[in-house]
N, C-alpha and C positions, 0 to 999 in steps of 0.2 A: 255732078253727073255720076251715076252709078257705074261701078266697074263692069257690070254686065250689060250696059247699054249698047255696046257694040255687038252683043249676042255671039261672042267668040266661044268656041269650045275649049275648055281648060281641063287639063289633066290634074287630078289630085291623088295623093297617096298617103295612107296612114295604116296603123297596125290593125284597126278594126273598122267595120262598116260604119258604126256609130260615129267614130272619130273622123272618118273621111267625109261623111255627109255633113257633119258640123263644120268641118274645115271649108267645104265648098260653099256652104251657106254664108259663113262669115266673110269669105273672100269675095263672093259675088254680091253680098249685101242684100240678100232676099231670102224668103222662106224656102224651106226644102220642097214644099209642095209646088213652088213656082219654078222648079228646076227640071230640065230634061236630063236624066242621068242614064248613063250606060255603064254597066259593070264590066271592066276590062279584065280584072283578076280578083277572084274570091280570096279572102284571107285564109291562111292555114297555119296551124301551130307546128306542123312538121312532126318529126320523130326524134325524141330525146334531144330536142333543141336544134336538130339539123333540118335543113330544107324548109324552114318556115317561110311564109309568104305574106306580104302586106296586101291590104285591100287597095285596088287601083280602080278609079272611075274617071269617066269623062263627063263634064257637066256644062250646061249653058242655060241661060234664062229663057223661059218659054216666050214665044212671040205673043205679047199682050196688046190688044187694041186699046185705043185711047178713050173710047166711049163706054159709058156704063152699060148701054144696051148690049154691046158685043160681049162684054165681060159677063153679063148676066146669062146670055145665051150659052156661052162656053161652060160656065159653071153648072148650067142645067143639063147640058148634053154630054159632058165629059166626066168620067169617073176619076176622081183625084186619088192617085196612089200614095198613101201615107208612108211615113218612115217605118212604122211597125209592120205594115203589110210587106214591104220590101224585105225587111229582116226575116220575117217568118218564111217567105218564099226561099230566100237564100239559105237559111238554116236547114230547110228540108233538103235542098240540093246538096249541101255540104255533107249531110248525114248519109245520103245515098251514094256519094262519090267515094270510091276507094282510093286511098292515098298510096301511091307506088313508092316503095322504099328500096333503094339499091341494095343488092345482096352484100355489098362490101361493108355496109354499116352493121357491125356486130358488137355486142357487149362482151368484153373480156374481163374476167376477174383478175385484178392486178396481182393478187397473191399467188395465182397459179401460172402467171405468164412465163416464168423462168424455170418452172419445176422440171420440165423435160430435159433441159440442159444440165441441171445440177443433180438430178436424182435418177436419171435413166439407168435401167439395168444394162449390164454388158451384153452386147449383141455382136453378130458377125457382119453387121452392115458397114459399108465403107471401109472394109479392111484393106483394100488395095488402093493406094494413092494413084492419082493421075500420072501416066507415064510421061516423063520428061527426059531430055537428053542428059541432064544432070540435076542433082538436088540444088546445086548452087544457082543454076538457071531458074529453077522453080522458086527458090526463096527470093531471088532478085525480082522476079515478076510480081510476087505477092507484096514485096517491100515497096515497089514502085506504085502499085495500086493503092496500098494503104496510105502511103504518104500523100498521094494525090487526093484521096478521100478526105484527109484531115488537113489539107493545105490551107484552107480558109478558116481554120479554127481560131477563135479569138484568144485562146490561151497561148502563152509563150512556152512551147515545147521544142525539144531537139528533134533531129531526124529520127523517125521511128525505125528501130532495128528489127530485122526478121531473119530467122534461121530455122533449119530443119533439125529436129532432135529425136530421141527415142526411137532408134532403129528406123528412121526415115518415115515415121507415122504421125509425128506431131510438129506443128508449126509453133515456134516460140516468137512471140511479139512483145517488144519492150518499149514502153513510153517513158521518157525521161525529160528533164528540163525544169526550169524555174516554176512553172505553173502546172506541172504534170500531176501533182498531188490533188489538184482541184478536180481531176477526172475520177477520183475515187468516190467522192460524195459522202454524205452522212451515213454511217453504218455500211458503207460500201455499195449504196444503191446505184450509183453511176457506173462503178466498176462492173457490177452485175449486169447492167443493161448493155454496156460496151462488150462484155464477154459474150453475151447472148447474140448480139448482132454479128460480131466477127466470127463466132463459131458457126452460125448458120450459113454464112457466106463461104467460109473456107471449107467446111465439111461438105457442102453441096457441090461446090465447083471443083475441089481438088481431092475430096475423099480423105481429108486429113483431120486430126484432132487439133485442139488449140491449148496453148499454155500462155496466158496473158499476164505480163508483169507491168504494173504501173507504180512508179515511185516506191519500189520495194514493198508494196502492199502485199503481194502474193507471198514473198519470202517471210514477211512478218507473221502472216496468217498461218503459214506452214509451221513456223517455229512454235507458235502458241499451241496449235492443235497437236503437233507431235509430242510436246511436253505433256499434254493431257492424255494422249494415247499410250505412252510408255507403260504406265501401271495397268492400263486397260488390257494391253496385249499380254502382259504377264498373268492377269486374271483369267483371260480366255484360255491361255495355255494350260492352266491348272484346273479350271472348272469346266471348260468346254463351251461356255456361252457367256454372253454379256449384252446388255442394253445400254447404249450411251446416253448421256444427258441430251437435252434438246439442243440442236445445232441449227445454224441459220446460213443460208446463202452459200458462199464459197466454202465455208467450213464443212458443210455436208459433203461436197464434192471431194475435198482434200481427204477427209476422214474415210470416206467410202473407198477411195483409191488406195489409201495406205492399208486399210484392213483387208481388202481383197488381195493385195500383194502379200501380206503376212499370212493370210489363211486361204489359200486357193482352193482347198478341199472342203471348206465350210460354207454354210449359207450366210451370205453377208448382203443385207438389203436395207433400203431406206423405208422407214415406216412413218405414218402420219397419225398424230393424236386427234381426238375429237375437236380440239381447238385449232387444228391445222398446223400444229408445230411438228417438226421433223426430228427423228432420231434414227440411229442405226442399230439394227439387231444382228447379232452374230450367234449362230447356233449350228448344231449338226444337221445334215440333210436327213430327212425322214425316209425310211425304206418303204 
């Protein structure tokens, strides 16, 4: 007995119309031309891999009479819709149909994701922190929220310490513990991402800057860059200008802060090469 003998309506799904028609034909054990098919959902490739849709159809075997005379009459009076005609019709509909893509789906170049945090020029934005009854109360609030945020982290880390420093304009956040070094990542990419996330939240909500320490990573980076900058500073004092070597990530931010503190009356800015690499230029202001 054929599976389609009961004439039930069956739902089929596949990535393409060709595949779903073939699936229906094999399951119901009859030719595609002997199926009554209704397209429930047209297939769609989506946008950059998002929002793709499979083809969905409902199918059942056509009601066929047992006599050859009836079959002959039906074949004469009925136009049989072939697989190719179905596909041609659907392809025309798909071309004319505009695919709606949510505005939230955007391409972001990974190499520029953190540039604003590490290379932004000094501005007067967010100069005044949120008013609290005391800085200890503020640091306690931030500490509770950060520890709550990372409470389900799979790494073994100690309680995250938070304090307010630098004339009450900067939040110092320190991660420590057995697995804290894993938060740094290769070449500091995890540290960079963590800094970006925490900075945007703290700066937006409290109007404060961020100093993030993870397993002494920041201290080690500062020691290394300060050793490099010592002779650079002497050169600037004698010659008036200098262009640093190519720096990356947190090193750009540390060097920029150090050189601006040393030379408040000079032009100190981050520049980008044609390859997208960053360096710091120190020069006199032009009149």
